[in-house]
Phi, psi and omega in degrees: 000133178243138175274130186247133183273138173273116186292340182280329183247342184078002183270138174276093192241016182218136179255126179254116176280120185268150177284143173277165177301319180296318179297320179295317179296321178295318178295321179298316179298318180296316180298317180297321182291337182262349188295318187299315180292327177296316179292316184292339182292338175097159186291327179295318177297315181297323177296321178297319180292319179293330175291325173298320179294322178303315179296324178292320177298318178300325178297322182257014187304312182298319180294320179294316180299316180297321179294318177298322179297321176293322180296323192243346181075024181216145184262307187302311183294328178297316176294318181298320180300312184292319176300322179296323179294319178298318177294325179295319177298313179301317183299313181286329176296327177281315189280322187304314179298329178287318181291326188265022175302152181304140177277127181295138174287154185209152176283149177289140176287344180272332179207106183296346177278353179253123178262136180257127175234119182260140177237142174262126181240115182285152175300144179296308186226117177259126175264131180240127178241114188263164181262180184262348189281319171234082198301312185274323181299310188276002167265312185278346176298334175263321186293320185296308178294329176297318177296318180295331178289342180109006178274157165271155187229130172251115190247123173243099174288171183295140175285349178284328183229071189255000190296329183289349184296324182297307178292328177295318180296325176299320179295326180290315185292340176284354176238087187305324181297326178281320180302334180289339185233006177223114180236141175261142172233150186238141176147188184258219188300320182295323177293318177301317179300320181289327174300317177297319183292336187252357185257167179259347176201148184236135168247124181227136172238124181168207186285159177298317183301312179292322178300322178295319177298317181293319179300317179295318180296320179291322178298321179297326180268357181058045173240152182287147175237119176261106191247126173246106192246212190283171177215157172219062195294130177267154167238136176247123182247108182280168187299328183272004184293149172281107187289339175295312178293316184296315180293324176299311184292317180298313181297312181299315182293321185285326187242353173301142186057029180059027181072009184269060179213140184294335181264013175296144174285126185236355177217124184242122180245121187237137179302140188301332183285341178240006186303310185297315181291322176298311182299316181298316181290321178298317179298316179302312182291322180296322180293336182277344179291143186240152177275157177261037186291313185291324182208127187298337183272006178229146181098162183254343187249115179275178182287166171285120189291312187259119186304321181296332180292328178298321178297317180297320179295315180296324177298320178294320178297313181297319179297316180296317179297319181293340180253021170075023170292151178258125179257120187265338178196160184067223172100008177203157174278128181251135177258118178239104178054036176100337177274158184244129180231160171220124178288157174309126187241106179266129181238140172234181185055041181257162177210173186283001172276357181261146180300326183295342178257354184235326182262146177300135183267309185058044179197173190276053177258137184231086176280135185236126177239156175259159174219162183256321184232161177299321180299319178294319180299317179296317180298317179295315182297324183275354181279071184199152176277355180257158178202050183281296180206179184201171176226152182218129182243115181183161171247005182273105185299318180298316180294318178301314181297317181295310184293315183295333177286330187260346179289132182270078181205158186276335180217137180234117177275129181258123181057035173193176179233142170056043182293344179292350179282353178220348178258103186259354187260016177244113183292137175209153177243149175282143176259162174053227185273011183274357177167180185205137171075191194306147183288145172274357181259157177066194181301331181299335179302333176262315188293339179294345182269009178247147162255155179263130170246129184243131172264127178251104190258116179279118179258352178251211180264126179296155173296149175249170180297337181293338178292348181257018178302131182295152180232161178274130178276134178280140178279000000 
């Protein structure tokens, strides 16, 4: 049994009954035994079952949203998450049959007498380990396409935000065909390790440190690990940028969801000629943002979900202050009736020797630096061990093309921030330590769950051993 903290009150008011190793192994065996019939039933059938599940989720929608709100201390995003899941089911039910059309057979270019026939074979059991910041979205973003591919799924959401699991599980059990191939497990690190040990492929969203452990464990078992890890996303604001648009987008991206998103903008580089006006406007807008402390249904900034993250955020603030950074607003962790909040914190006079410019923040801190040339901006943006995504503000097509080609990141939002949080149909890969293997976006979000099996059909006469008769070499 685990005690779970309510981020809005700071009270440990929920008990999570964790799965034992034996229970996880039993669920894995059941999923494996049901997977073959699930795959053989075909993609149209699987889409029909997921549509039944969608109706079941709608039945429990209010209960799931309320549980997510308790988990995260925020209302709007909780509603947005569940609506997004319903759309995700519709999206994959529409796209999967198109993506999974039969592959045409073709003659080999090496031997026209050999015909190639490719088959897609889905993994038997996909293990999904979700994070705490967007609890249901970032668990089901992997589970839904894996199910549509024909795999069974063993899902372990984060133990930090587990309350929604009960109503979600009710929605699953009301669809017996789905319950046969989708099981939830509850618990912490030990449960996660067992999910890795019992699965044929792993999807993990979370920290770099945990991702590295999972990658090593999967490498030892020679199974694929699809890892979506940390970010330290830069924004580059060129001299010709519309600073009204740029400051709106930067603020929303940096502090939306309290900055608790891997694609949040965490480093802002502004051309020196507009730096002062950009900074002044950003500070003004940041000061106007409000916390939802008095009433959860009012304000734009929710609490810090994970208590340990509040400590990390404060450490970055203290480090920056000790190195003479200027804090223009916010700048401290606030305790309101037991919950922890941080107001949007704009910092200037920062440099890459500060933690706030090098370590992932996962909080509403907005450090702003100036640059003189495009080359300098690119160098600053690439000076990071992360490479998840980035943003670029300009109307100069040549500059956009140059910078976007040289930025070491998987997705670049132009004249906006963090567009990957709502645009799922554009494939992108994480660079550096921000991730590993196939994209969860675009068609790859489904196709990564298949292995290829190829039939090589000889239509002519096979070679005989006589074809290997030795010959005399000429001098």
